[in-house]
C-alpha positions in Angstrom: 307.3 35.9 -165.9 303.6 35.1 -165.9 302.6 37.8 -163.3 298.9 37.0 -163.5 299.5 33.5 -162.1 301.5 34.6 -159.1 299.6 34.0 -155.9 301.5 36.4 -153.6 304.9 38.1 -153.0 306.7 35.5 -150.8 305.7 32.8 -153.3 307.2 34.8 -156.1 310.4 35.2 -154.1 310.7 31.5 -153.2 310.0 30.5 -156.8 312.8 32.8 -158.0 315.2 31.6 -155.3 314.6 28.0 -156.5 315.2 29.1 -160.1 318.4 31.1 -159.6 320.0 29.2 -156.7 323.6 30.3 -156.2 323.4 33.4 -158.4 324.0 36.6 -156.4 321.0 38.5 -155.3 321.9 41.0 -152.5 325.1 43.0 -152.3 326.3 45.2 -149.4 329.6 46.9 -148.5 331.4 45.2 -145.6 334.9 46.1 -144.5 335.3 48.2 -147.6 334.4 45.5 -150.1 331.1 44.5 -151.8 329.9 41.1 -150.6 327.0 39.1 -152.0 324.3 36.9 -150.7 322.9 34.4 -153.1 319.3 33.7 -153.8 319.5 30.4 -151.9 321.2 32.0 -148.9 318.5 34.7 -148.9 315.8 32.1 -149.0 317.4 30.2 -146.1 317.6 33.5 -144.1 313.9 34.2 -144.8 312.9 30.7 -143.8 314.9 30.9 -140.5 313.5 34.3 -139.6 310.0 33.2 -140.5 310.3 30.2 -138.1 311.6 32.6 -135.4 308.6 34.8 -135.9 306.3 31.8 -135.5 308.1 30.9 -132.3 307.3 34.4 -131.0 303.6 33.7 -131.7 303.2 35.7 -134.8 299.9 34.8 -136.5 298.4 35.6 -140.0 297.2 39.2 -140.1 299.5 40.4 -137.3 301.3 43.6 -138.0 305.1 43.8 -137.5 307.0 47.1 -137.6 310.2 47.3 -139.6 312.8 50.1 -139.0 316.0 49.8 -140.9 318.3 51.5 -143.4 318.5 49.8 -146.8 320.4 46.5 -146.3 319.9 42.8 -147.1 318.1 42.2 -143.7 315.4 44.7 -144.8 314.3 42.3 -147.7 314.8 39.2 -145.5 312.6 40.6 -142.8 309.9 41.9 -145.2 309.5 38.6 -147.0 309.7 36.6 -143.8 306.9 38.6 -142.3 304.7 38.1 -145.4 305.6 34.4 -145.6 303.9 33.7 -142.3 300.8 35.7 -143.4 301.6 38.8 -141.3 301.7 42.4 -142.5 304.8 44.5 -142.7 304.6 48.1 -141.3 307.6 49.9 -142.6 308.8 53.0 -140.7 311.2 55.8 -141.8 314.6 55.9 -140.2 314.1 59.6 -139.5 311.0 59.0 -137.4 310.9 60.5 -133.9 309.7 58.5 -130.9 306.3 60.0 -131.3 306.2 59.1 -135.0 307.0 55.5 -134.2 304.5 55.5 -131.3 301.7 56.6 -133.6 302.5 53.9 -136.2 302.9 51.0 -133.7 299.7 52.0 -131.8 297.6 52.8 -134.8 298.6 49.6 -136.6 298.4 47.5 -133.5 301.9 46.2 -134.2 302.6 42.9 -132.3 306.3 43.4 -132.6 309.1 45.4 -134.3 312.3 44.6 -136.2 315.0 47.2 -135.9 318.5 47.3 -137.3 321.0 49.7 -135.6 321.4 50.8 -132.0 320.7 54.4 -133.0 317.4 53.5 -134.6 316.5 51.3 -131.6 316.8 54.2 -129.3 313.6 55.7 -130.8 311.8 52.7 -132.1 311.9 50.6 -128.9 310.7 53.2 -126.3 307.8 53.8 -128.7 306.9 50.1 -128.9 307.2 49.8 -125.1 304.4 52.3 -124.7 302.0 50.4 -127.1 299.7 47.9 -125.5 299.8 45.5 -128.5 303.6 45.4 -128.9 305.1 42.3 -127.3 308.6 41.9 -128.8 311.5 43.6 -130.6 314.1 41.9 -132.7 317.3 43.9 -132.9 320.0 43.4 -135.4 322.2 45.4 -133.0 321.0 45.2 -129.4 320.9 48.6 -127.8 323.0 49.3 -124.7 320.0 49.7 -122.5 317.2 47.4 -123.8 313.8 47.8 -122.2 313.5 45.8 -119.0 309.8 45.5 -118.9 306.7 45.7 -121.2 308.6 44.6 -124.3 310.7 41.5 -124.9 313.9 42.5 -126.7 316.2 40.0 -128.4 318.9 39.9 -131.0 318.4 38.8 -134.6 320.4 35.7 -133.8 318.2 34.9 -130.8 315.1 35.1 -132.9 316.7 32.7 -135.5 317.7 30.4 -132.7 314.2 30.5 -131.3 312.9 29.0 -134.5 315.8 26.6 -135.1 314.0 23.7 -133.5 310.8 24.1 -135.6 310.2 22.3 -138.8 307.4 24.5 -140.2 307.1 24.3 -143.9 307.6 28.0 -144.6 307.3 27.5 -148.4 303.8 26.0 -147.9 302.8 28.7 -145.4 303.9 31.3 -147.8 301.5 30.0 -150.4 298.5 30.5 -148.1 297.9 34.3 -148.3 295.6 35.2 -151.2 296.7 37.7 -153.9 294.0 40.1 -152.6 295.2 40.0 -149.0 297.0 43.0 -147.4 300.7 42.4 -147.2 301.9 45.8 -145.9 300.7 49.0 -144.3 302.6 51.9 -145.7 301.8 55.2 -143.9 301.4 58.3 -145.9 303.2 61.4 -144.8 300.2 63.0 -143.2 299.6 66.1 -145.4 296.1 66.3 -144.1 296.7 65.5 -140.5 297.8 62.2 -139.0 299.4 59.7 -141.4 297.0 57.2 -142.9 298.0 53.5 -143.2 297.7 52.5 -146.8 296.8 48.8 -147.1 298.5 47.4 -150.1 297.7 43.9 -151.3 300.1 41.3 -152.8 298.3 41.7 -156.1 298.6 45.5 -156.1 302.4 45.3 -155.9 302.5 42.3 -158.4 300.4 44.4 -160.8 303.0 47.2 -160.5 305.9 44.7 -161.1 304.1 43.5 -164.2 303.7 47.0 -165.5 307.3 47.8 -164.7 308.6 44.7 -166.6 306.5 45.7 -169.6 308.3 49.0 -169.7 311.9 48.0 -168.7 311.9 44.9 -171.0 311.8 47.3 -174.0 315.1 48.9 -173.1 318.0 48.2 -175.4 320.0 45.1 -174.3 317.5 44.2 -171.5 318.5 41.0 -169.7 316.5 38.9 -167.3 318.3 37.7 -165.3 321.2 40.2 -165.5 320.0 43.6 -164.6 321.7 45.5 -161.7 319.9 47.8 -159.4 321.4 50.3 -156.9 319.0 50.8 -154.0 319.3 54.1 -152.1 315.8 55.6 -151.7 314.2 54.5 -148.4 312.6 51.0 -148.7 310.0 52.2 -146.3 308.6 54.3 -149.2 306.2 52.5 -151.6 308.2 53.6 -154.6 311.5 51.9 -153.6 309.6 49.0 -151.9 308.2 48.1 -155.3 310.7 49.4 -157.8 313.8 48.7 -155.8 312.9 45.4 -154.1 310.0 43.4 -155.5 310.4 44.4 -159.1 314.1 43.3 -159.2 313.1 40.0 -157.5 310.5 39.5 -160.2 313.0 39.8 -163.1 315.9 38.0 -161.3 318.1 41.1 -160.9 320.9 41.8 -158.5 320.3 44.5 -155.8 323.2 46.6 -154.4 322.5 48.7 -151.3 324.1 52.1 -151.4 326.2 53.0 -148.4 324.7 56.5 -148.0 323.6 59.5 -150.0 327.0 61.0 -149.6 328.7 58.0 -151.1 326.1 57.5 -153.8 328.2 58.9 -156.7 331.1 56.7 -155.7 328.8 53.7 -155.3 327.4 54.2 -158.8 330.9 54.1 -160.3 331.7 50.9 -158.3 328.4 49.1 -158.9 327.8 50.1 -162.5 324.0 49.8 -162.2 321.9 49.2 -165.3 318.7 50.6 -163.8 318.2 53.2 -161.1 315.1 54.7 -159.5 315.3 58.2 -157.9 313.3 61.3 -157.2 313.8 64.6 -159.1 315.8 66.2 -156.4 318.7 63.8 -157.1 318.7 64.8 -160.8 318.7 68.5 -159.8 321.7 67.8 -157.5 323.6 66.0 -160.2 322.8 68.8 -162.6 324.2 71.3 -160.1 327.3 69.3 -159.5 328.0 68.9 -163.2 327.5 72.6 -163.8 329.8 73.6 -160.9 332.4 71.1 -162.0 332.5 72.8 -165.5 333.7 76.0 -163.9 337.1 74.3 -163.1 337.5 73.0 -166.7 339.3 74.6 -169.6 337.4 77.0 -171.9 337.5 74.4 -174.7 336.0 71.7 -172.5 333.2 74.0 -171.3 332.4 75.0 -174.9 332.3 71.4 -176.1 330.0 70.4 -173.2 327.7 73.4 -173.8 327.6 72.5 -177.5 326.7 68.9 -176.7 323.8 70.1 -174.5 322.7 72.6 -177.2 322.7 70.1 -180.1 321.3 67.3 -177.9 318.4 69.5 -176.9 317.7 70.6 -180.5 317.8 66.9 -181.6 315.3 66.0 -178.8 312.9 68.9 -179.3 313.1 69.0 -183.1 313.9 65.5 -184.4 315.6 65.6 -187.8 316.3 69.3 -187.6 320.1 69.1 -187.3 322.0 70.3 -190.4 324.6 68.1 -192.0 327.5 69.9 -190.2 325.6 69.7 -186.9 325.1 66.0 -187.3 328.8 65.4 -187.8 329.7 67.6 -184.8 327.0 65.9 -182.7 328.5 62.5 -183.5 331.9 63.7 -182.5 330.5 65.0 -179.2 329.1 61.6 -178.5 332.7 60.4 -178.0 334.2 63.6 -176.5 331.4 64.5 -174.1 328.5 62.0 -173.8 330.7 58.9 -173.4 332.5 60.5 -170.5 329.1 61.4 -168.9 328.0 57.8 -169.3 331.2 56.6 -167.5 330.3 58.9 -164.5 327.2 56.8 -164.2 329.1 53.5 -164.4 329.0 53.1 -168.1 326.2 50.5 -168.1 323.1 52.6 -167.1 320.2 51.8 -169.4 317.7 54.2 -167.7 317.0 56.4 -164.7 313.4 56.2 -163.7 312.1 59.4 -162.0 309.1 59.5 -159.6 307.9 60.8 -156.3 307.5 64.4 -157.5 307.3 66.3 -160.8 310.5 66.4 -162.9 311.5 69.8 -164.1 311.4 69.8 -167.9 314.7 71.5 -168.4 316.4 69.1 -166.1 314.9 66.1 -168.1 316.0 67.6 -171.4 319.5 68.3 -170.1 320.0 64.6 -169.3 318.5 63.6 -172.6 320.8 66.0 -174.4 323.8 64.3 -172.7 322.6 60.8 -173.8 321.2 59.7 -170.4 317.8 58.1 -170.6 315.5 59.5 -167.9 312.0 58.1 -167.8 309.5 60.1 -165.8 306.6 58.3 -164.1 303.7 59.1 -161.8 301.9 57.4 -159.0 300.8 57.4 -155.3 301.2 55.2 -152.3 297.5 54.3 -152.8 298.4 52.8 -156.2 301.3 50.6 -155.1 302.6 53.2 -156.3 303.2 53.5 -160.1 300.3 54.5 -162.4 302.1 55.6 -165.5 305.7 55.9 -166.9 307.3 57.1 -170.1 308.5 54.6 -172.7 311.9 54.1 -174.3 310.5 54.4 -177.8 308.7 57.7 -177.1 310.0 59.6 -174.1 307.9 62.7 -173.6 309.7 64.5 -170.8 306.9 67.0 -170.2 304.5 64.1 -169.4 304.5 61.1 -167.0 303.9 58.7 -169.9 301.0 56.4 -170.7 299.3 54.2 -168.0 301.1 51.0 -167.2 299.8 47.6 -168.3 296.3 46.7 -167.0 295.9 50.2 -165.5 293.0 52.5 -166.4 293.2 56.2 -166.2 290.5 58.8 -167.0 290.1 62.5 -166.4 287.1 63.7 -164.3 285.0 66.7 -165.4 286.9 68.9 -163.0 290.3 67.7 -164.4 291.1 65.3 -161.5 293.0 62.2 -162.5 291.1 58.9 -161.7 292.8 55.5 -161.6 291.4 52.0 -161.6 292.9 48.5 -161.6 294.4 45.8 -159.3 297.1 48.2 -158.3 294.7 50.1 -156.0 295.0 49.9 -152.2 292.6 47.8 -150.2 291.8 51.0 -148.3 293.1 53.0 -145.3 293.7 51.1 -142.1 290.8 51.6 -139.7 289.6 54.6 -141.7 286.6 53.7 -143.8 285.5 57.3 -144.1 288.8 58.3 -145.8 288.7 55.2 -147.9 285.2 56.0 -149.2 286.2 59.5 -150.0 289.3 58.4 -151.9 288.0 55.3 -153.8 284.6 56.0 -155.4 282.9 53.4 -157.5 286.2 51.6 -157.9 288.2 54.7 -159.0 291.0 56.2 -157.1 290.6 59.9 -156.8 294.2 61.1 -156.9 293.8 64.7 -156.0 296.0 65.6 -159.0 294.9 67.6 -162.0 295.9 66.5 -165.5 295.1 65.7 -169.1 295.7 62.9 -171.6 297.4 64.1 -174.8 297.0 62.9 -178.4 299.5 60.0 -177.8 297.7 58.7 -174.7 300.3 60.2 -172.4 299.3 61.6 -169.1 300.4 65.1 -168.1 300.1 66.4 -164.6 299.3 70.1 -164.4 298.9 70.6 -160.6 297.4 69.4 -157.4 293.7 69.9 -157.0 294.3 71.8 -153.7 297.5 73.6 -154.6 296.4 76.0 -157.3 297.0 79.5 -156.1 294.3 82.1 -157.0 295.7 85.6 -156.4 293.6 88.6 -155.4 293.3 89.5 -159.1 291.7 86.2 -159.9 294.7 84.7 -161.8 295.2 80.9 -161.4 298.8 80.2 -160.8 300.6 76.8 -160.8 303.1 76.9 -157.9 304.7 73.7 -159.3 305.8 75.6 -162.4 307.3 78.5 -160.6 309.0 76.4 -157.9 310.4 74.1 -160.5 312.0 76.9 -162.4 313.5 78.4 -159.2 315.1 75.2 -158.1 316.9 74.7 -161.5 319.0 77.8 -160.6 322.3 76.7 -159.1 321.9 79.1 -156.2 318.6 77.6 -155.0 318.0 74.2 -153.4 314.4 74.5 -152.4 311.6 77.0 -153.0 308.0 77.4 -151.9 305.8 80.2 -153.4 303.0 81.7 -151.5 300.2 84.1 -152.4 296.7 82.7 -152.3 294.2 85.6 -152.3 297.2 88.0 -152.3 298.2 90.6 -154.9 301.4 88.8 -155.9 303.7 85.9 -155.1 306.3 85.8 -152.5 308.6 82.9 -151.7 310.5 81.0 -149.1 313.9 80.0 -150.5 316.5 77.6 -149.1 319.9 78.4 -150.8 322.0 75.6 -152.2 324.7 74.6 -149.7 327.4 73.9 -152.3 326.8 77.3 -153.9 326.8 78.9 -150.5 330.1 77.2 -149.5 331.8 78.1 -152.7 330.5 81.7 -152.5 331.9 82.1 -148.9 335.2 80.6 -149.7 335.7 82.8 -152.8 335.3 85.8 -150.5 337.2 84.5 -147.5 334.0 84.7 -145.6 331.5 82.5 -143.8 330.4 79.3 -145.5 327.5 78.3 -143.2 324.0 79.1 -144.4 322.8 80.6 -141.1 325.4 83.4 -141.4 325.3 83.8 -145.1 321.5 84.5 -145.3 322.2 87.6 -143.3 324.8 88.8 -145.7 323.5 91.5 -148.1 325.8 90.5 -150.9 324.8 86.8 -150.6 321.1 87.8 -150.6 321.7 89.8 -153.8 323.2 86.7 -155.4 319.9 84.9 -154.7 317.9 87.9 -155.8 319.8 87.8 -159.1 318.8 84.1 -159.5 315.2 84.9 -158.8 315.4 87.8 -161.3 316.6 85.4 -164.0 313.6 83.2 -163.4 311.1 86.1 -163.2 312.3 87.2 -166.7 310.9 83.9 -168.1 307.5 84.1 -166.2 304.3 86.0 -166.8 303.5 88.9 -164.6 301.2 87.1 -162.2 303.8 84.2 -161.8 306.7 86.5 -160.8 308.1 86.4 -157.3 308.2 89.9 -156.0 309.8 89.3 -152.6 311.4 86.3 -150.8 312.8 85.3 -147.5 315.7 82.9 -147.0 315.8 79.9 -144.7 318.9 78.1 -143.6 317.0 74.9 -142.7 316.1 72.5 -145.5 312.9 70.6 -145.6 312.4 66.9 -146.0 309.3 65.0 -147.0 308.2 61.4 -146.6 310.6 61.1 -143.7 313.9 60.5 -145.6 313.3 60.9 -149.3 315.1 63.7 -151.1 312.9 66.7 -151.0 311.0 67.6 -154.1 310.5 71.4 -153.8 306.8 71.2 -154.7 306.0 69.1 -151.7 307.3 71.6 -149.1 304.0 73.3 -149.3 302.1 70.2 -148.5 304.0 69.5 -145.3 304.5 71.1 -142.0 305.7 74.7 -142.6 306.7 76.1 -139.3 304.5 79.0 -138.2 307.4 81.4 -138.1 307.8 81.0 -141.9 304.1 81.6 -142.6 304.2 84.7 -140.4 307.4 85.9 -142.2 305.8 85.3 -145.6 302.7 87.2 -144.6 304.9 90.0 -143.3 306.5 90.4 -146.8 303.2 91.9 -148.0 303.4 94.7 -145.5 307.0 95.5 -145.6 
């Protein structure tokens, strides 16, 4: 595709719909079976909803909230909003009423589109309190819709409202300029209230172009023909681009996963060729595989371990396998790696990892098992991808070279700076924050990094996250936390110790490990009870000890406290452990961590 000639996102969608017609585009599970919606059907749905929005008085530049789980209607609503020149304001399904209220009021949302009754119970009362909000379109009408202050209607009513109109939506869709803002994606508010990132059509198209440049180099790449399984929240910029608009741009099919709990089963059913995910998913898969090995025969465990050992050696020291090792490794391709491939559907060409740093050992583990895992890097402010590894040279300890038409340089203080069409138009109604973040055309990411001899970018830490202990040692919490969460016993970890003599940690035990541990001892299996059990605490302490043995003295965790409550970031994405520190940590945990120094 000639990305540089595309005017905007809805035009790209309609062009592809005209090209692919009756080919399937969107798949969802209905009554236990996967059912498709073709490109033509999706285009008809977008047109009908766009006319319905026009009938409701939506004008170019209006902001429309969108709250929904991943489903075909998410794409239809998003493209329809953009097609009439309005701006989509995605919201997380985990938002509270207050969260929604802030988004609708801050953005001045004229209306909201919401999917289920459960989500409507929080989204609609919030909209009802906002002076700019006039209507709500509900795929499922709530039992008690608002009676005043907000006009609530069903999805079907909205479509019926536009049925008598003959607006040329295809022509309207061509009007927004490439540089116009198409969506407001709110950041997670690490520095206070969330900020609305204004992304242009061109920023997302630039990202799609870069993604195509990377993915098209995969073996057996097909356009059309690729299959995506979407499960990360579409309200996040990562999935919004990589799981929606990029598949549209290459004529791929998009399946919507039923839920995180059914993800593994969905992978086997759908047999995706490309998947995007965050590191926590790979950590979870790693843990499940390792626990599953415990039930296998001694021979199968030894074969698996040998496959990992030789695969790692082959990755880290290319050409170093002896003749006998090469023969055994080839045999392990059939006995071990082929079975691993089948667990991922058998057609997977690549996992793409983003959203947080990928632990090196986890990345090498998958590479050793023949699963291609390409780590990338970016921010919401860059639409979001800046760089990603390549198939030909996949350096797992880096986030790859910059994508096509993206400039990256390292400032004198080590901060990563980015320039290109992918940059946001700024923060909504926040010129001061915009001026502090984009300086002379360069996005100041707040991340510290370097560019290696191959032109690959390596992230070393967050500018504000480096811990300096009382002895003056600079400690990267990312490294320590990443090593802790690789242990099967630990799901999440946050280290603490700025201006302190040593590190302490907040640790959330792994629920699967805890459950198995309790069952094996005929005891409790819930975390709240187990974290009070001295033997269970010792099991976690042993895991911390294994990690400490690999760390330098300043990096070692001397004491820790256990928490039964897991943390989530970005309102619904799987939690990368590093980002716990950058989000709301309840005061009781800070006080408890401080107390570890005096106990």
